[in-house]
C-alpha positions, -999 to 999 in steps of 0.1 A, spaced: 728 594 465 737 561 449 725 549 415 726 513 404 720 500 369 710 464 365 706 446 332 691 413 324 715 388 309 708 357 288 705 321 299 739 314 284 756 339 306 774 330 339 753 312 365 775 320 394 746 338 411 711 324 405 677 335 419 646 314 422 611 330 429 579 311 436 544 323 429 520 327 459 509 297 477 482 294 504 490 280 539 462 272 563 460 264 600 480 233 609 503 236 579 540 245 574 556 259 542 591 245 535 615 260 510 643 235 502 675 235 482 697 205 472 732 206 457 729 178 431 767 177 426 785 146 435 808 146 466 837 140 442 828 173 424 838 196 453 844 232 442 868 256 458 838 274 474 805 256 483 773 273 470 757 296 495 719 295 497 699 325 510 663 315 517 635 340 523 597 336 527 574 366 524 538 372 532 516 387 506 500 411 498 521 432 522 555 418 511 565 413 548 596 391 553 585 363 575 618 343 578 652 341 563 684 321 566 717 315 548 736 282 546 764 267 525 757 234 507 784 209 500 778 186 469 751 161 478 738 181 508 704 198 512 689 224 535 656 241 541 636 269 558 603 262 575 576 287 582 547 275 604 512 290 600 511 299 637 541 322 633 524 343 606 506 375 618 477 389 599 440 396 597 430 365 579 432 338 607 423 308 585 447 312 556 478 332 545 494 338 511 532 334 510 559 333 484 596 323 485 627 338 470 660 319 471 693 332 460 722 308 452 757 322 451 788 304 439 769 279 417 786 282 382 776 246 372 740 252 382 739 221 405 715 236 431 678 229 427 650 246 447 615 233 457 585 245 478 563 223 499 533 228 521 526 200 545 504 192 575 523 195 608 507 166 626 504 140 598 534 151 577 512 147 546 522 169 517 495 192 504 516 211 478 549 203 462 565 222 433 599 231 418 607 268 420 620 279 386 651 300 382 644 336 374 662 353 345 698 362 353 706 397 363 739 415 364 750 446 382 765 470 357 774 502 374 772 517 409 779 554 414 
């Protein structure tokens, strides 16, 4: 059996690993939810290791993982994960509730920013756009 102790650290502590969590957002037929990350660093600010972004989108209320991907972002680059309404299973055929979790590793300067957008597939018109705030920092203290 393994026990893990995790403590919350303050905002002034290391930001090498950061996590962003959205609230729930509704997605209807004909829409796509997009979770995006951008490395706002300048190309001249290259680090030894580029930040790694792990995207995940969950369906609520069952907390079913709908999609996930992982990418590295050089300074000035961006990436995203799309989840189309038609790929989501469930009983409610007109609307689904989803949320996003994004983990950013190797970002000690906090240069990566995360957003969530819901847009119409055909017109491309944005229905919802919001920043996803960084969750409080957490640190692994002990594993036995």
